[in-house]
C-alpha atoms as a printed R data frame, in Angstrom:
    type eleno elety resid chain resno       x       y       z
1   ATOM     1    CA   MET     A     1 -25.440   9.656  -8.568
2   ATOM     2    CA   SER     A     2 -27.566  10.947  -5.672
3   ATOM     3    CA   MET     A     3 -26.861  14.113  -3.716
4   ATOM     4    CA   VAL     A     4 -25.907  11.960  -0.714
5   ATOM     5    CA   GLN     A     5 -23.390   9.992  -2.776
6   ATOM     6    CA   GLU     A     6 -21.939  13.198  -4.206
7   ATOM     7    CA   GLU     A     7 -21.598  14.642  -0.705
8   ATOM     8    CA   LEU     A     8 -19.906  11.482   0.591
9   ATOM     9    CA   GLY     A     9 -17.548  11.527  -2.399
10  ATOM    10    CA   LEU     A    10 -16.642  15.150  -1.734
11  ATOM    11    CA   ARG     A    11 -16.024  14.466   1.948
12  ATOM    12    CA   GLU     A    12 -13.788  11.520   1.108
13  ATOM    13    CA   ARG     A    13 -11.741  13.583  -1.353
14  ATOM    14    CA   LYS     A    14 -11.333  16.319   1.232
15  ATOM    15    CA   ARG     A    15 -10.317  13.763   3.852
16  ATOM    16    CA   LEU     A    16  -7.688  12.286   1.546
17  ATOM    17    CA   ALA     A    17  -6.424  15.738   0.580
18  ATOM    18    CA   THR     A    18  -6.002  16.648   4.272
19  ATOM    19    CA   ARG     A    19  -4.224  13.367   4.961
20  ATOM    20    CA   ARG     A    20  -1.833  13.966   2.068
21  ATOM    21    CA   ALA     A    21  -1.196  17.547   3.186
22  ATOM    22    CA   ILE     A    22  -0.269  16.415   6.713
23  ATOM    23    CA   GLN     A    23   2.045  13.704   5.434
24  ATOM    24    CA   LEU     A    24   3.688  16.036   2.933
25  ATOM    25    CA   ALA     A    25   4.264  18.693   5.606
26  ATOM    26    CA   ALA     A    26   5.755  16.108   7.982
27  ATOM    27    CA   LEU     A    27   8.060  14.684   5.336
28  ATOM    28    CA   GLU     A    28   9.203  18.053   4.029
29  ATOM    29    CA   LEU     A    29   9.946  19.452   7.492
30  ATOM    30    CA   ALA     A    30  11.709  16.285   8.618
31  ATOM    31    CA   SER     A    31  13.771  16.243   5.425
32  ATOM    32    CA   GLU     A    32  14.800  19.872   5.926
33  ATOM    33    CA   ARG     A    33  15.462  19.879   9.678
34  ATOM    34    CA   GLY     A    34  15.798  16.274  10.747
35  ATOM    35    CA   PHE     A    35  13.079  14.104  12.242
36  ATOM    36    CA   ASP     A    36  13.954  14.861  15.879
37  ATOM    37    CA   ARG     A    37  13.748  18.634  15.298
38  ATOM    38    CA   VAL     A    38  10.163  18.698  14.060
39  ATOM    39    CA   THR     A    39   7.108  19.012  16.291
40  ATOM    40    CA   ILE     A    40   3.477  18.131  15.688
41  ATOM    41    CA   ASP     A    41   2.540  21.807  16.118
42  ATOM    42    CA   GLU     A    42   4.959  22.736  13.315
43  ATOM    43    CA   ILE     A    43   3.634  19.985  11.061
44  ATOM    44    CA   SER     A    44   0.059  21.082  11.730
45  ATOM    45    CA   HIS     A    45   0.885  24.707  10.963
46  ATOM    46    CA   ALA     A    46   2.613  23.778   7.701
47  ATOM    47    CA   ALA     A    47  -0.367  21.623   6.679
48  ATOM    48    CA   ASN     A    48  -2.796  24.418   7.618
49  ATOM    49    CA   VAL     A    49  -4.639  22.264  10.150
50  ATOM    50    CA   SER     A    50  -4.967  22.314  13.923
51  ATOM    51    CA   PRO     A    51  -3.049  19.857  16.128
52  ATOM    52    CA   ARG     A    52  -6.432  18.363  17.023
53  ATOM    53    CA   THR     A    53  -7.088  17.684  13.328
54  ATOM    54    CA   PHE     A    54  -3.613  16.160  13.044
55  ATOM    55    CA   PHE     A    55  -4.493  13.641  15.745
56  ATOM    56    CA   ASN     A    56  -7.726  12.819  13.960
57  ATOM    57    CA   TYR     A    57  -5.561  11.379  11.179
58  ATOM    58    CA   PHE     A    58  -2.347  10.224  12.849
59  ATOM    59    CA   PRO     A    59  -1.507   9.218  16.438
60  ATOM    60    CA   SER     A    60   2.077  10.516  16.213
61  ATOM    61    CA   LYS     A    61   4.514  12.311  13.945
62  ATOM    62    CA   GLU     A    62   6.195   8.951  13.305
63  ATOM    63    CA   SER     A    63   2.980   7.547  11.866
64  ATOM    64    CA   ALA     A    64   2.556  10.578   9.596
65  ATOM    65    CA   ILE     A    65   6.045  10.054   8.214
66  ATOM    66    CA   ILE     A    66   5.826   6.280   7.921
67  ATOM    67    CA   GLY     A    67   2.476   6.594   6.187
68  ATOM    68    CA   GLU     A    68  -0.388   4.191   5.687
69  ATOM    69    CA   LEU     A    69   0.293   0.605   4.815
70  ATOM    70    CA   PRO     A    70  -1.884  -1.538   2.567
71  ATOM    71    CA   GLU     A    71  -4.969  -3.079   4.109
72  ATOM    72    CA   LEU     A    72  -6.510  -6.315   2.961
73  ATOM    73    CA   PRO     A    73  -9.684  -5.908   0.913
74  ATOM    74    CA   ASP     A    74 -13.109  -6.940   2.158
75  ATOM    75    CA   GLU     A    75 -13.959 -10.553   2.912
76  ATOM    76    CA   GLU     A    76 -16.084 -10.917  -0.215
77  ATOM    77    CA   ARG     A    77 -13.102 -10.179  -2.437
78  ATOM    78    CA   ILE     A    78 -10.917 -12.489  -0.375
79  ATOM    79    CA   GLU     A    79 -13.447 -15.305  -0.729
80  ATOM    80    CA   ARG     A    80 -13.482 -14.822  -4.510
81  ATOM    81    CA   PHE     A    81  -9.711 -15.223  -4.512
82  ATOM    82    CA   ILE     A    82  -9.875 -18.398  -2.424
83  ATOM    83    CA   ASP     A    83 -12.706 -19.907  -4.478
84  ATOM    84    CA   ALA     A    84 -11.112 -19.105  -7.855
85  ATOM    85    CA   GLY     A    85  -9.435 -22.499  -7.867
86  ATOM    86    CA   PRO     A    86  -6.318 -23.770  -9.631
87  ATOM    87    CA   GLU     A    87  -7.676 -22.592 -13.004
88  ATOM    88    CA   GLU     A    88  -6.580 -19.079 -12.009
89  ATOM    89    CA   PRO     A    89  -2.793 -18.681 -11.578
90  ATOM    90    CA   ILE     A    90  -2.338 -17.827  -7.934
91  ATOM    91    CA   LEU     A    91  -0.037 -14.883  -8.669
92  ATOM    92    CA   ASP     A    92  -2.724 -13.355 -10.882
93  ATOM    93    CA   GLY     A    93  -5.181 -13.553  -8.026
94  ATOM    94    CA   ILE     A    94  -2.711 -12.133  -5.520
95  ATOM    95    CA   SER     A    95  -1.890  -9.211  -7.815
96  ATOM    96    CA   GLU     A    96  -5.565  -8.259  -7.862
97  ATOM    97    CA   LEU     A    97  -5.741  -8.579  -4.068
98  ATOM    98    CA   LEU     A    98  -2.752  -6.260  -3.719
99  ATOM    99    CA   ILE     A    99  -4.241  -3.764  -6.142
100 ATOM   100    CA   ALA     A   100  -7.396  -3.743  -4.016
101 ATOM   101    CA   ALA     A   101  -5.283  -3.499  -0.838
102 ATOM   102    CA   ILE     A   102  -3.475  -0.377  -1.953
103 ATOM   103    CA   ASP     A   103  -5.469   2.706  -1.153
104 ATOM   104    CA   THR     A   104  -6.249   3.458  -4.800
105 ATOM   105    CA   VAL     A   105  -8.589   6.248  -3.761
106 ATOM   106    CA   GLU     A   106  -5.432   8.189  -2.940
107 ATOM   107    CA   MET     A   107  -4.565   8.009  -6.620
108 ATOM   108    CA   THR     A   108  -7.772   9.729  -7.698
109 ATOM   109    CA   GLY     A   109  -8.010  13.434  -8.240
110 ATOM   110    CA   ASP     A   110 -10.219  16.021  -6.650
111 ATOM   111    CA   GLU     A   111 -12.481  18.556  -8.230
112 ATOM   112    CA   HIS     A   112  -9.669  21.130  -8.427
113 ATOM   113    CA   GLY     A   113  -6.390  19.395  -9.155
114 ATOM   114    CA   GLY     A   114  -7.458  16.373 -11.145
115 ATOM   115    CA   GLU     A   115  -6.010  12.888 -11.290
116 ATOM   116    CA   LEU     A   116  -2.573  13.928 -12.554
117 ATOM   117    CA   ASP     A   117  -1.984  16.323  -9.636
118 ATOM   118    CA   ALA     A   118  -3.061  13.632  -7.165
119 ATOM   119    CA   THR     A   119  -0.708  11.124  -8.769
120 ATOM   120    CA   ARG     A   120   2.161  13.611  -8.548
121 ATOM   121    CA   SER     A   121   1.298  14.232  -4.892
122 ATOM   122    CA   VAL     A   122   1.427  10.512  -4.074
123 ATOM   123    CA   HIS     A   123   4.690  10.167  -6.003
124 ATOM   124    CA   GLU     A   124   6.202  13.107  -4.116
125 ATOM   125    CA   LEU     A   125   5.202  11.530  -0.811
126 ATOM   126    CA   HIS     A   126   6.759   8.236  -1.851
127 ATOM   127    CA   THR     A   127  10.020   9.877  -2.970
128 ATOM   128    CA   LEU     A   128  10.418  11.934   0.215
129 ATOM   129    CA   ARG     A   129   9.486   8.992   2.426
130 ATOM   130    CA   ARG     A   130  11.936   6.630   0.747
131 ATOM   131    CA   ALA     A   131  14.823   9.075   1.267
132 ATOM   132    CA   LEU     A   132  13.859   9.853   4.865
133 ATOM   133    CA   LEU     A   133  13.486   6.212   5.892
134 ATOM   134    CA   LYS     A   134  16.874   5.478   4.361
135 ATOM   135    CA   ASP     A   135  18.447   8.095   6.632
136 ATOM   136    CA   ASN     A   136  16.481   7.108   9.764
137 ATOM   137    CA   PRO     A   137  16.885   3.400  10.571
138 ATOM   138    CA   GLU     A   138  14.481   3.599  13.517
139 ATOM   139    CA   LEU     A   139  11.666   4.814  11.265
140 ATOM   140    CA   PHE     A   140  12.542   2.216   8.666
141 ATOM   141    CA   ALA     A   141  12.337  -0.483  11.339
142 ATOM   142    CA   GLN     A   142   8.876   0.705  12.376
143 ATOM   143    CA   ARG     A   143   7.623   0.601   8.794
144 ATOM   144    CA   MET     A   144   9.078  -2.863   8.284
145 ATOM   145    CA   ALA     A   145   7.384  -4.114  11.448
146 ATOM   146    CA   SER     A   146   4.051  -2.897  10.107
147 ATOM   147    CA   MET     A   147   4.751  -4.466   6.725
148 ATOM   148    CA   HIS     A   148   5.407  -7.789   8.439
149 ATOM   149    CA   GLN     A   149   1.906  -7.633   9.922
150 ATOM   150    CA   PHE     A   150   0.426  -7.186   6.458
151 ATOM   151    CA   GLU     A   151   2.677  -9.951   5.166
152 ATOM   152    CA   ASP     A   152   1.406 -12.349   7.834
153 ATOM   153    CA   ALA     A   153  -2.214 -11.505   7.032
154 ATOM   154    CA   LEU     A   154  -1.667 -12.070   3.307
155 ATOM   155    CA   SER     A   155   0.155 -15.336   3.978
156 ATOM   156    CA   ALA     A   156  -2.834 -16.614   5.969
157 ATOM   157    CA   ILE     A   157  -5.107 -15.909   2.984
158 ATOM   158    CA   VAL     A   158  -2.679 -17.607   0.589
159 ATOM   159    CA   GLN     A   159  -2.658 -20.604   2.912
160 ATOM   160    CA   ARG     A   160  -6.452 -20.819   2.665
161 ATOM   161    CA   ARG     A   161  -6.253 -20.657  -1.135
162 ATOM   162    CA   LEU     A   162  -3.591 -23.386  -1.336
163 ATOM   163    CA   ALA     A   163  -5.620 -25.658   0.935
164 ATOM   164    CA   HIS     A   164  -8.705 -25.046  -1.200
165 ATOM   165    CA   ASP     A   165  -6.809 -25.819  -4.424
166 ATOM   166    CA   ASP     A   166  -5.183 -28.964  -3.005
167 ATOM   167    CA   PRO     A   167  -7.109 -30.523  -0.093
168 ATOM   168    CA   ALA     A   168  -4.356 -33.114   0.346
169 ATOM   169    CA   LEU     A   169  -1.932 -30.317   1.150
170 ATOM   170    CA   ALA     A   170  -4.170 -29.214   4.011
171 ATOM   171    CA   THR     A   171  -3.317 -32.437   5.861
172 ATOM   172    CA   ASP     A   172   0.341 -31.384   6.092
173 ATOM   173    CA   GLN     A   173   0.194 -28.123   8.003
174 ATOM   174    CA   GLU     A   174   3.945 -27.513   8.012
175 ATOM   175    CA   THR     A   175   4.283 -27.880   4.248
176 ATOM   176    CA   LEU     A   176   1.161 -25.801   3.701
177 ATOM   177    CA   HIS     A   177   2.497 -23.029   5.944
178 ATOM   178    CA   GLN     A   178   5.929 -22.971   4.322
179 ATOM   179    CA   ARG     A   179   4.522 -22.959   0.797
180 ATOM   180    CA   ALA     A   180   2.199 -20.098   1.652
181 ATOM   181    CA   ARG     A   181   5.139 -18.139   3.052
182 ATOM   182    CA   LEU     A   182   7.144 -18.740  -0.112
183 ATOM   183    CA   VAL     A   183   4.285 -17.575  -2.344
184 ATOM   184    CA   THR     A   184   3.832 -14.512  -0.134
185 ATOM   185    CA   TYR     A   185   7.540 -13.624  -0.276
186 ATOM   186    CA   VAL     A   186   7.519 -13.892  -4.064
187 ATOM   187    CA   SER     A   187   4.411 -11.717  -4.182
188 ATOM   188    CA   PHE     A   188   6.033  -9.061  -1.996
189 ATOM   189    CA   ALA     A   189   9.033  -9.057  -4.325
190 ATOM   190    CA   GLY     A   190   6.657  -8.330  -7.192
191 ATOM   191    CA   MET     A   191   5.002  -5.543  -5.207
192 ATOM   192    CA   ARG     A   192   8.349  -3.963  -4.321
193 ATOM   193    CA   HIS     A   193   9.419  -4.163  -7.960
194 ATOM   194    CA   ALA     A   194   6.196  -2.437  -9.007
195 ATOM   195    CA   TRP     A   195   6.599   0.350  -6.455
196 ATOM   196    CA   SER     A   196  10.229   0.904  -7.424
197 ATOM   197    CA   CYS     A   197   9.508   1.055 -11.162
198 ATOM   198    CA   TRP     A   198   6.513   3.311 -10.600
199 ATOM   199    CA   ALA     A   199   8.576   5.734  -8.499
200 ATOM   200    CA   ASP     A   200  11.593   5.674 -10.807
201 ATOM   201    CA   HIS     A   201   9.389   6.656 -13.754
202 ATOM   202    CA   GLY     A   202   7.846   9.600 -11.954
203 ATOM   203    CA   GLY     A   203   4.582   7.935 -10.967
204 ATOM   204    CA   VAL     A   204   3.009   8.891 -14.278
205 ATOM   205    CA   GLU     A   205   1.294   5.558 -14.883
206 ATOM   206    CA   PRO     A   206  -1.428   4.028 -12.701
207 ATOM   207    CA   LEU     A   207   0.152   1.970  -9.951
208 ATOM   208    CA   ALA     A   208  -2.361  -0.809 -10.626
209 ATOM   209    CA   ASP     A   209  -1.006  -1.147 -14.179
210 ATOM   210    CA   ARG     A   210   2.547  -1.283 -12.862
211 ATOM   211    CA   LEU     A   211   1.592  -4.027 -10.396
212 ATOM   212    CA   ARG     A   212  -0.023  -6.108 -13.128
213 ATOM   213    CA   SER     A   213   3.065  -5.680 -15.304
214 ATOM   214    CA   SER     A   214   5.437  -6.752 -12.528
215 ATOM   215    CA   PHE     A   215   3.340  -9.815 -11.716
216 ATOM   216    CA   ALA     A   216   3.143 -10.707 -15.407
217 ATOM   217    CA   GLN     A   217   6.945 -10.676 -15.451
218 ATOM   218    CA   LEU     A   218   7.002 -12.907 -12.383
219 ATOM   219    CA   GLN     A   219   4.660 -15.314 -14.135
220 ATOM   220    CA   ALA     A   220   6.861 -15.310 -17.235
221 ATOM   221    CA   LEU     A   221   9.974 -16.018 -15.147
222 ATOM   222    CA   GLY     A   222   8.188 -18.929 -13.520
223 ATOM   223    CA   ASN     A   223   7.372 -20.375 -16.914
224 ATOM   224    CA   GLN     A   224  10.997 -20.055 -18.040
225 ATOM   225    CA   VAL     A   225  12.427 -22.033 -15.122
226 ATOM   226    CA   ARG     A   226  10.044 -24.960 -15.427
């Protein structure tokens, strides 16, 4: 690894550590005092950053509490999924897309705390966020709206894969659209199951492994009902 690569890796770890610290401070303060009684200045102070640094990472205190949502991987990976063909079970391909979509860098450790401490940090964020969103319907609604955007983007990719696997299906746009939505909904159920199991078990296993396990169970259920 070159010095430039090492420096970029260090900067990225520091960036992720700062992002986690801001989110953790926001969630802890909001859990203690209530969301409406917490200011950005207080969050910044608790995270040991300036308000200006806060805004470099999040546009509002709501966004710090809601947290990042998955982002679709790069187009090259998406094209591999689409071109895989019917020989690859579509749920297997989607599980790998979702694993790539999750910010797995957040699960890696830094030079001080190591991978286990980073995993615990992510699990703590998830636990606090889940409780806070449950008690604040307006925040929950904002997170769900963002999740719907990701859902729509994934559904569009699934639609491309289905049309590639079955060109005849591409001639019936309504059926193609509805089937893609159904596959996407099933996939999101698998992702939610993975997140829930991962959190309930303390976040001690890699989330990618938990996702693969949940999707394997989905695949097995599909085989049973045939």
